[in-house]
PDB file as gemmi writes it, atoms N, CA and C in Angstrom:
CRYST1    1.000    1.000    1.000  90.00  90.00  90.00 P 1                      
ATOM      1  N   MET A   1       0.828  -1.058   0.021  1.00  0.00           N  
ATOM      2  CA  MET A   1      -0.016  -0.171  -0.152  1.00  0.00           C  
ATOM      3  C   MET A   1       1.006   1.223  -0.090  1.00  0.00           C  
ATOM      4  N   VAL A   2       0.610   2.053  -0.906  1.00  0.00           N  
ATOM      5  CA  VAL A   2       1.519   3.566  -1.011  1.00  0.00           C  
ATOM      6  C   VAL A   2       0.263   4.540  -0.921  1.00  0.00           C  
ATOM      7  N   LEU A   3       0.594   5.543   0.068  1.00  0.00           N  
ATOM      8  CA  LEU A   3      -0.274   6.684   0.331  1.00  0.00           C  
ATOM      9  C   LEU A   3       0.659   7.949   0.119  1.00  0.00           C  
ATOM     10  N   ASP A   4       0.229   8.763  -0.573  1.00  0.00           N  
ATOM     11  CA  ASP A   4       1.087  10.067  -1.025  1.00  0.00           C  
ATOM     12  C   ASP A   4       0.170  11.244  -0.594  1.00  0.00           C  
ATOM     13  N   GLU A   5       0.452  11.832   0.535  1.00  0.00           N  
ATOM     14  CA  GLU A   5      -0.177  12.964   1.273  1.00  0.00           C  
ATOM     15  C   GLU A   5      -1.750  12.811   1.325  1.00  0.00           C  
ATOM     16  N   PRO A   6      -2.029  11.600   1.754  1.00  0.00           N  
ATOM     17  CA  PRO A   6      -3.616  11.346   1.754  1.00  0.00           C  
ATOM     18  C   PRO A   6      -4.548  12.464   2.608  1.00  0.00           C  
ATOM     19  N   THR A   7      -3.762  12.982   3.623  1.00  0.00           N  
ATOM     20  CA  THR A   7      -4.681  13.731   4.568  1.00  0.00           C  
ATOM     21  C   THR A   7      -4.562  15.344   4.214  1.00  0.00           C  
ATOM     22  N   ALA A   8      -3.877  15.648   3.129  1.00  0.00           N  
ATOM     23  CA  ALA A   8      -3.534  17.060   2.551  1.00  0.00           C  
ATOM     24  C   ALA A   8      -4.692  17.936   2.951  1.00  0.00           C  
ATOM     25  N   SER A   9      -5.834  17.805   2.577  1.00  0.00           N  
ATOM     26  CA  SER A   9      -7.009  18.580   2.689  1.00  0.00           C  
ATOM     27  C   SER A   9      -8.303  18.207   3.467  1.00  0.00           C  
ATOM     28  N   LEU A  10      -7.768  17.441   4.583  1.00  0.00           N  
ATOM     29  CA  LEU A  10      -8.590  17.104   5.728  1.00  0.00           C  
ATOM     30  C   LEU A  10      -8.498  17.733   6.726  1.00  0.00           C  
ATOM     31  N   ASP A  11      -9.677  17.843   7.467  1.00  0.00           N  
ATOM     32  CA  ASP A  11      -9.654  18.448   8.970  1.00  0.00           C  
ATOM     33  C   ASP A  11      -8.892  17.248   9.919  1.00  0.00           C  
ATOM     34  N   ALA A  12      -8.743  17.865  11.156  1.00  0.00           N  
ATOM     35  CA  ALA A  12      -8.178  17.193  12.031  1.00  0.00           C  
ATOM     36  C   ALA A  12      -8.623  15.913  12.375  1.00  0.00           C  
ATOM     37  N   ARG A  13      -9.878  15.890  12.575  1.00  0.00           N  
ATOM     38  CA  ARG A  13     -10.809  14.632  12.910  1.00  0.00           C  
ATOM     39  C   ARG A  13     -10.540  13.630  11.581  1.00  0.00           C  
ATOM     40  N   ALA A  14     -10.806  13.906  10.709  1.00  0.00           N  
ATOM     41  CA  ALA A  14     -10.816  13.106   9.612  1.00  0.00           C  
ATOM     42  C   ALA A  14      -9.439  12.526   9.363  1.00  0.00           C  
ATOM     43  N   GLU A  15      -8.398  13.461   9.499  1.00  0.00           N  
ATOM     44  CA  GLU A  15      -7.061  13.146   9.506  1.00  0.00           C  
ATOM     45  C   GLU A  15      -6.698  11.819  10.428  1.00  0.00           C  
ATOM     46  N   ASN A  16      -7.269  12.129  11.744  1.00  0.00           N  
ATOM     47  CA  ASN A  16      -7.106  11.105  12.794  1.00  0.00           C  
ATOM     48  C   ASN A  16      -7.810   9.704  12.183  1.00  0.00           C  
ATOM     49  N   GLU A  17      -8.928   9.876  11.824  1.00  0.00           N  
ATOM     50  CA  GLU A  17      -9.471   8.601  11.243  1.00  0.00           C  
ATOM     51  C   GLU A  17      -8.720   7.884  10.151  1.00  0.00           C  
ATOM     52  N   ILE A  18      -7.864   8.670   9.324  1.00  0.00           N  
ATOM     53  CA  ILE A  18      -7.173   8.077   8.171  1.00  0.00           C  
ATOM     54  C   ILE A  18      -6.026   7.235   8.834  1.00  0.00           C  
ATOM     55  N   TYR A  19      -5.553   8.023   9.936  1.00  0.00           N  
ATOM     56  CA  TYR A  19      -4.407   7.346  10.548  1.00  0.00           C  
ATOM     57  C   TYR A  19      -4.602   6.039  10.909  1.00  0.00           C  
ATOM     58  N   GLU A  20      -5.629   6.166  11.983  1.00  0.00           N  
ATOM     59  CA  GLU A  20      -6.162   4.830  12.587  1.00  0.00           C  
ATOM     60  C   GLU A  20      -6.519   3.605  11.582  1.00  0.00           C  
ATOM     61  N   THR A  21      -7.256   3.925  10.565  1.00  0.00           N  
ATOM     62  CA  THR A  21      -7.503   3.015   9.564  1.00  0.00           C  
ATOM     63  C   THR A  21      -6.204   2.528   8.987  1.00  0.00           C  
ATOM     64  N   PHE A  22      -5.274   3.480   8.370  1.00  0.00           N  
ATOM     65  CA  PHE A  22      -4.010   2.984   7.725  1.00  0.00           C  
ATOM     66  C   PHE A  22      -3.311   2.011   8.944  1.00  0.00           C  
ATOM     67  N   ARG A  23      -3.212   2.453  10.220  1.00  0.00           N  
ATOM     68  CA  ARG A  23      -2.518   1.448  10.951  1.00  0.00           C  
ATOM     69  C   ARG A  23      -3.308   0.043  11.182  1.00  0.00           C  
ATOM     70  N   ARG A  24      -4.363   0.102  11.262  1.00  0.00           N  
ATOM     71  CA  ARG A  24      -5.134  -1.142  11.221  1.00  0.00           C  
ATOM     72  C   ARG A  24      -4.875  -2.027   9.916  1.00  0.00           C  
ATOM     73  N   LEU A  25      -5.023  -1.507   8.870  1.00  0.00           N  
ATOM     74  CA  LEU A  25      -4.910  -1.957   7.254  1.00  0.00           C  
ATOM     75  C   LEU A  25      -3.670  -2.504   6.987  1.00  0.00           C  
ATOM     76  N   THR A  26      -2.658  -1.824   7.810  1.00  0.00           N  
ATOM     77  CA  THR A  26      -1.243  -2.049   7.324  1.00  0.00           C  
ATOM     78  C   THR A  26      -0.525  -2.972   8.476  1.00  0.00           C  
ATOM     79  N   LYS A  27      -1.198  -3.395   9.531  1.00  0.00           N  
ATOM     80  CA  LYS A  27      -0.540  -4.332  10.583  1.00  0.00           C  
ATOM     81  C   LYS A  27      -0.028  -5.507   9.995  1.00  0.00           C  
ATOM     82  N   ASP A  28       1.062  -5.739  10.308  1.00  0.00           N  
ATOM     83  CA  ASP A  28       1.874  -6.814   9.661  1.00  0.00           C  
ATOM     84  C   ASP A  28       2.044  -6.949   8.124  1.00  0.00           C  
ATOM     85  N   ARG A  29       2.018  -5.785   7.474  1.00  0.00           N  
ATOM     86  CA  ARG A  29       2.317  -5.615   6.104  1.00  0.00           C  
ATOM     87  C   ARG A  29       3.177  -4.535   5.814  1.00  0.00           C  
ATOM     88  N   THR A  30       3.792  -4.663   4.508  1.00  0.00           N  
ATOM     89  CA  THR A  30       4.556  -3.486   4.352  1.00  0.00           C  
ATOM     90  C   THR A  30       3.776  -2.288   3.603  1.00  0.00           C  
ATOM     91  N   ALA A  31       4.140  -1.104   3.948  1.00  0.00           N  
ATOM     92  CA  ALA A  31       3.130   0.154   3.613  1.00  0.00           C  
ATOM     93  C   ALA A  31       4.300   1.198   3.371  1.00  0.00           C  
ATOM     94  N   LEU A  32       3.893   2.225   2.676  1.00  0.00           N  
ATOM     95  CA  LEU A  32       4.670   3.434   2.404  1.00  0.00           C  
ATOM     96  C   LEU A  32       3.914   4.584   2.664  1.00  0.00           C  
ATOM     97  N   PHE A  33       4.088   5.548   3.526  1.00  0.00           N  
ATOM     98  CA  PHE A  33       3.222   6.677   3.615  1.00  0.00           C  
ATOM     99  C   PHE A  33       4.223   7.927   3.421  1.00  0.00           C  
ATOM    100  N   ILE A  34       3.767   8.739   2.433  1.00  0.00           N  
ATOM    101  CA  ILE A  34       4.697   9.881   2.218  1.00  0.00           C  
ATOM    102  C   ILE A  34       3.808  11.121   2.578  1.00  0.00           C  
ATOM    103  N   SER A  35       4.653  11.866   3.401  1.00  0.00           N  
ATOM    104  CA  SER A  35       3.864  13.159   4.138  1.00  0.00           C  
ATOM    105  C   SER A  35       4.698  14.001   4.605  1.00  0.00           C  
ATOM    106  N   HIS A  36       4.430  15.343   4.494  1.00  0.00           N  
ATOM    107  CA  HIS A  36       5.208  16.312   5.176  1.00  0.00           C  
ATOM    108  C   HIS A  36       4.736  16.674   6.414  1.00  0.00           C  
ATOM    109  N   ARG A  37       3.589  16.137   7.041  1.00  0.00           N  
ATOM    110  CA  ARG A  37       3.099  16.243   8.120  1.00  0.00           C  
ATOM    111  C   ARG A  37       3.733  15.039   9.087  1.00  0.00           C  
ATOM    112  N   MET A  38       4.041  15.362  10.222  1.00  0.00           N  
ATOM    113  CA  MET A  38       4.897  14.541  11.046  1.00  0.00           C  
ATOM    114  C   MET A  38       4.085  13.576  11.944  1.00  0.00           C  
ATOM    115  N   ALA A  39       2.773  13.657  12.161  1.00  0.00           N  
ATOM    116  CA  ALA A  39       2.010  12.986  13.066  1.00  0.00           C  
ATOM    117  C   ALA A  39       2.194  11.537  13.113  1.00  0.00           C  
ATOM    118  N   LEU A  40       1.947  10.918  11.846  1.00  0.00           N  
ATOM    119  CA  LEU A  40       1.993   9.437  11.576  1.00  0.00           C  
ATOM    120  C   LEU A  40       3.257   8.889  11.681  1.00  0.00           C  
ATOM    121  N   SER A  41       4.414   9.557  11.511  1.00  0.00           N  
ATOM    122  CA  SER A  41       5.694   9.094  11.851  1.00  0.00           C  
ATOM    123  C   SER A  41       6.079   8.356  13.080  1.00  0.00           C  
ATOM    124  N   ARG A  42       5.377   8.794  14.064  1.00  0.00           N  
ATOM    125  CA  ARG A  42       5.429   8.210  15.351  1.00  0.00           C  
ATOM    126  C   ARG A  42       5.089   6.623  15.486  1.00  0.00           C  
ATOM    127  N   ILE A  43       4.220   6.188  14.342  1.00  0.00           N  
ATOM    128  CA  ILE A  43       3.887   4.834  14.714  1.00  0.00           C  
ATOM    129  C   ILE A  43       4.664   4.082  13.447  1.00  0.00           C  
ATOM    130  N   ALA A  44       5.556   4.730  12.655  1.00  0.00           N  
ATOM    131  CA  ALA A  44       6.163   4.091  11.756  1.00  0.00           C  
ATOM    132  C   ALA A  44       7.310   2.829  12.257  1.00  0.00           C  
ATOM    133  N   ASP A  45       7.511   2.041  11.469  1.00  0.00           N  
ATOM    134  CA  ASP A  45       8.611   1.107  12.060  1.00  0.00           C  
ATOM    135  C   ASP A  45      10.032   1.884  11.552  1.00  0.00           C  
ATOM    136  N   GLU A  46      10.012   2.403  10.433  1.00  0.00           N  
ATOM    137  CA  GLU A  46      11.111   3.096   9.944  1.00  0.00           C  
ATOM    138  C   GLU A  46      10.889   4.544   9.235  1.00  0.00           C  
ATOM    139  N   ILE A  47      11.608   5.476   9.479  1.00  0.00           N  
ATOM    140  CA  ILE A  47      11.417   6.549   8.862  1.00  0.00           C  
ATOM    141  C   ILE A  47      12.642   7.023   8.008  1.00  0.00           C  
ATOM    142  N   VAL A  48      12.225   7.557   6.747  1.00  0.00           N  
ATOM    143  CA  VAL A  48      13.352   8.089   6.015  1.00  0.00           C  
ATOM    144  C   VAL A  48      12.953   9.381   5.644  1.00  0.00           C  
ATOM    145  N   VAL A  49      14.016  10.230   5.752  1.00  0.00           N  
ATOM    146  CA  VAL A  49      13.867  11.493   5.666  1.00  0.00           C  
ATOM    147  C   VAL A  49      14.650  11.816   4.123  1.00  0.00           C  
ATOM    148  N   LEU A  50      13.821  12.469   3.270  1.00  0.00           N  
ATOM    149  CA  LEU A  50      14.512  12.821   2.154  1.00  0.00           C  
ATOM    150  C   LEU A  50      14.927  14.279   2.018  1.00  0.00           C  
ATOM    151  N   GLU A  51      15.785  14.899   1.362  1.00  0.00           N  
ATOM    152  CA  GLU A  51      16.460  16.044   1.403  1.00  0.00           C  
ATOM    153  C   GLU A  51      16.953  16.168  -0.016  1.00  0.00           C  
ATOM    154  N   ASP A  52      16.527  17.028  -1.065  1.00  0.00           N  
ATOM    155  CA  ASP A  52      17.001  17.145  -2.153  1.00  0.00           C  
ATOM    156  C   ASP A  52      17.174  15.887  -2.983  1.00  0.00           C  
ATOM    157  N   GLY A  53      16.303  15.006  -2.670  1.00  0.00           N  
ATOM    158  CA  GLY A  53      16.180  13.691  -3.479  1.00  0.00           C  
ATOM    159  C   GLY A  53      17.116  12.637  -2.886  1.00  0.00           C  
ATOM    160  N   VAL A  54      17.848  12.856  -1.720  1.00  0.00           N  
ATOM    161  CA  VAL A  54      18.602  11.967  -1.167  1.00  0.00           C  
ATOM    162  C   VAL A  54      18.266  11.592   0.165  1.00  0.00           C  
ATOM    163  N   VAL A  55      18.555  10.341   0.552  1.00  0.00           N  
ATOM    164  CA  VAL A  55      18.489   9.932   1.785  1.00  0.00           C  
ATOM    165  C   VAL A  55      19.316  10.644   2.977  1.00  0.00           C  
ATOM    166  N   ALA A  56      18.587  11.782   3.493  1.00  0.00           N  
ATOM    167  CA  ALA A  56      19.304  12.214   4.634  1.00  0.00           C  
ATOM    168  C   ALA A  56      19.516  11.893   5.969  1.00  0.00           C  
ATOM    169  N   GLU A  57      18.413  10.993   6.514  1.00  0.00           N  
ATOM    170  CA  GLU A  57      18.337  10.282   7.569  1.00  0.00           C  
ATOM    171  C   GLU A  57      17.447   9.147   7.606  1.00  0.00           C  
ATOM    172  N   ARG A  58      17.820   8.113   8.371  1.00  0.00           N  
ATOM    173  CA  ARG A  58      16.594   6.970   8.631  1.00  0.00           C  
ATOM    174  C   ARG A  58      16.643   6.351   9.847  1.00  0.00           C  
ATOM    175  N   GLY A  59      15.591   5.975  10.399  1.00  0.00           N  
ATOM    176  CA  GLY A  59      15.681   5.405  11.671  1.00  0.00           C  
ATOM    177  C   GLY A  59      14.165   5.464  12.384  1.00  0.00           C  
ATOM    178  N   THR A  60      13.899   4.987  13.356  1.00  0.00           N  
ATOM    179  CA  THR A  60      12.703   5.254  14.198  1.00  0.00           C  
ATOM    180  C   THR A  60      12.625   6.706  14.619  1.00  0.00           C  
ATOM    181  N   HIS A  61      11.393   6.791  15.195  1.00  0.00           N  
ATOM    182  CA  HIS A  61      11.061   8.236  15.596  1.00  0.00           C  
ATOM    183  C   HIS A  61      11.944   8.439  16.719  1.00  0.00           C  
ATOM    184  N   GLU A  62      12.324   7.476  17.437  1.00  0.00           N  
ATOM    185  CA  GLU A  62      12.871   7.756  18.844  1.00  0.00           C  
ATOM    186  C   GLU A  62      14.420   8.031  18.429  1.00  0.00           C  
ATOM    187  N   GLN A  63      14.939   7.507  17.590  1.00  0.00           N  
ATOM    188  CA  GLN A  63      16.313   7.381  17.108  1.00  0.00           C  
ATOM    189  C   GLN A  63      16.560   9.020  16.623  1.00  0.00           C  
ATOM    190  N   LEU A  64      15.844   9.199  15.656  1.00  0.00           N  
ATOM    191  CA  LEU A  64      15.799  10.533  14.701  1.00  0.00           C  
ATOM    192  C   LEU A  64      15.342  11.676  15.831  1.00  0.00           C  
ATOM    193  N   ILE A  65      14.633  11.561  16.715  1.00  0.00           N  
ATOM    194  CA  ILE A  65      14.300  12.725  17.499  1.00  0.00           C  
ATOM    195  C   ILE A  65      15.710  12.922  18.529  1.00  0.00           C  
ATOM    196  N   ALA A  66      16.230  11.701  18.841  1.00  0.00           N  
ATOM    197  CA  ALA A  66      17.487  11.965  19.830  1.00  0.00           C  
ATOM    198  C   ALA A  66      18.570  12.652  19.244  1.00  0.00           C  
ATOM    199  N   LYS A  67      18.460  12.527  17.619  1.00  0.00           N  
ATOM    200  CA  LYS A  67      19.665  13.016  16.993  1.00  0.00           C  
ATOM    201  C   LYS A  67      19.854  14.594  16.860  1.00  0.00           C  
ATOM    202  N   GLU A  68      20.844  14.970  17.827  1.00  0.00           N  
ATOM    203  CA  GLU A  68      21.121  16.426  18.138  1.00  0.00           C  
ATOM    204  C   GLU A  68      21.201  17.041  16.690  1.00  0.00           C  
ATOM    205  N   GLY A  69      20.617  18.081  16.449  1.00  0.00           N  
ATOM    206  CA  GLY A  69      20.645  18.992  15.018  1.00  0.00           C  
ATOM    207  C   GLY A  69      20.360  18.200  13.945  1.00  0.00           C  
ATOM    208  N   GLY A  70      19.484  17.064  14.110  1.00  0.00           N  
ATOM    209  CA  GLY A  70      19.130  16.289  12.829  1.00  0.00           C  
ATOM    210  C   GLY A  70      17.962  16.991  12.197  1.00  0.00           C  
ATOM    211  N   ARG A  71      17.948  16.647  10.984  1.00  0.00           N  
ATOM    212  CA  ARG A  71      16.858  17.424  10.074  1.00  0.00           C  
ATOM    213  C   ARG A  71      15.416  16.831  10.854  1.00  0.00           C  
ATOM    214  N   TYR A  72      15.237  15.534  10.852  1.00  0.00           N  
ATOM    215  CA  TYR A  72      13.965  15.019  11.386  1.00  0.00           C  
ATOM    216  C   TYR A  72      13.573  15.755  12.573  1.00  0.00           C  
ATOM    217  N   ALA A  73      14.604  15.766  13.560  1.00  0.00           N  
ATOM    218  CA  ALA A  73      14.150  16.466  14.764  1.00  0.00           C  
ATOM    219  C   ALA A  73      13.806  17.863  14.735  1.00  0.00           C  
ATOM    220  N   GLN A  74      14.452  18.763  13.652  1.00  0.00           N  
ATOM    221  CA  GLN A  74      14.119  20.159  13.391  1.00  0.00           C  
ATOM    222  C   GLN A  74      12.844  20.297  12.849  1.00  0.00           C  
ATOM    223  N   LEU A  75      12.413  19.436  12.097  1.00  0.00           N  
ATOM    224  CA  LEU A  75      10.990  19.496  11.372  1.00  0.00           C  
ATOM    225  C   LEU A  75       9.864  19.021  12.354  1.00  0.00           C  
ATOM    226  N   PHE A  76      10.227  18.021  13.192  1.00  0.00           N  
ATOM    227  CA  PHE A  76       9.218  17.503  14.213  1.00  0.00           C  
ATOM    228  C   PHE A  76       8.924  18.691  15.079  1.00  0.00           C  
ATOM    229  N   GLU A  77      10.191  19.122  15.841  1.00  0.00           N  
ATOM    230  CA  GLU A  77       9.986  20.304  16.553  1.00  0.00           C  
ATOM    231  C   GLU A  77       9.194  21.696  16.132  1.00  0.00           C  
ATOM    232  N   LYS A  78       9.492  21.913  14.780  1.00  0.00           N  
ATOM    233  CA  LYS A  78       8.872  23.140  13.990  1.00  0.00           C  
ATOM    234  C   LYS A  78       7.387  22.768  13.929  1.00  0.00           C  
ATOM    235  N   GLN A  79       6.960  21.710  13.624  1.00  0.00           N  
ATOM    236  CA  GLN A  79       5.562  21.307  13.355  1.00  0.00           C  
ATOM    237  C   GLN A  79       4.932  21.503  14.926  1.00  0.00           C  
ATOM    238  N   ALA A  80       5.459  20.730  15.838  1.00  0.00           N  
ATOM    239  CA  ALA A  80       4.971  20.680  17.338  1.00  0.00           C  
ATOM    240  C   ALA A  80       4.624  21.889  17.733  1.00  0.00           C  
ATOM    241  N   GLU A  81       5.546  23.058  17.335  1.00  0.00           N  
ATOM    242  CA  GLU A  81       5.302  24.274  17.952  1.00  0.00           C  
ATOM    243  C   GLU A  81       3.922  24.883  17.946  1.00  0.00           C  
ATOM    244  N   TRP A  82       3.325  24.470  16.780  1.00  0.00           N  
ATOM    245  CA  TRP A  82       2.055  25.082  16.344  1.00  0.00           C  
ATOM    246  C   TRP A  82       0.844  24.460  17.234  1.00  0.00           C  
ATOM    247  N   TYR A  83       1.101  23.223  18.035  1.00  0.00           N  
ATOM    248  CA  TYR A  83       0.386  22.713  18.918  1.00  0.00           C  
ATOM    249  C   TYR A  83       0.590  23.295  20.430  1.00  0.00           C  
ATOM    250  N   GLN A  84       1.436  23.684  20.703  1.00  0.00           N  
ATOM    251  CA  GLN A  84       1.961  24.393  21.993  1.00  0.00           C  
ATOM    252  C   GLN A  84       1.536  25.732  22.034  1.00  0.00           C  
ATOM    253  N   GLU A  85       1.371  26.075  23.438  1.00  0.00           N  
ATOM    254  CA  GLU A  85       0.937  27.424  23.653  1.00  0.00           C  
ATOM    255  C   GLU A  85       2.049  28.312  23.475  1.00  0.00           C  
ATOM    256  N   HIS A  86       1.823  29.545  22.543  1.00  0.00           N  
ATOM    257  CA  HIS A  86       2.865  30.424  22.432  1.00  0.00           C  
ATOM    258  C   HIS A  86       2.903  31.518  23.671  1.00  0.00           C  
ATOM    259  N   ALA A  87       3.843  32.009  24.283  1.00  0.00           N  
ATOM    260  CA  ALA A  87       3.753  33.120  25.211  1.00  0.00           C  
ATOM    261  C   ALA A  87       3.984  34.323  24.557  1.00  0.00           C  
TER     262      ALA A  87                                                      
END                                                                             
């Protein structure tokens, strides 16, 4: 199964339903999910970060978020800022 930006035009509730359905349908199967949104990356077995058409990083969410100065960690934190209270 390959999904390319399947939630781009959905509201948060519908996006969550897509993620839950995707997780259920792909259990014990190989699937590729392409997205600029980082939310689904937390349930991925492996994350591949592409930059200028080249693999820049790969690993689990935990491995990549722990990589100081890593591209994935920077992108994840940037998106997370919008869900946190700004002072």
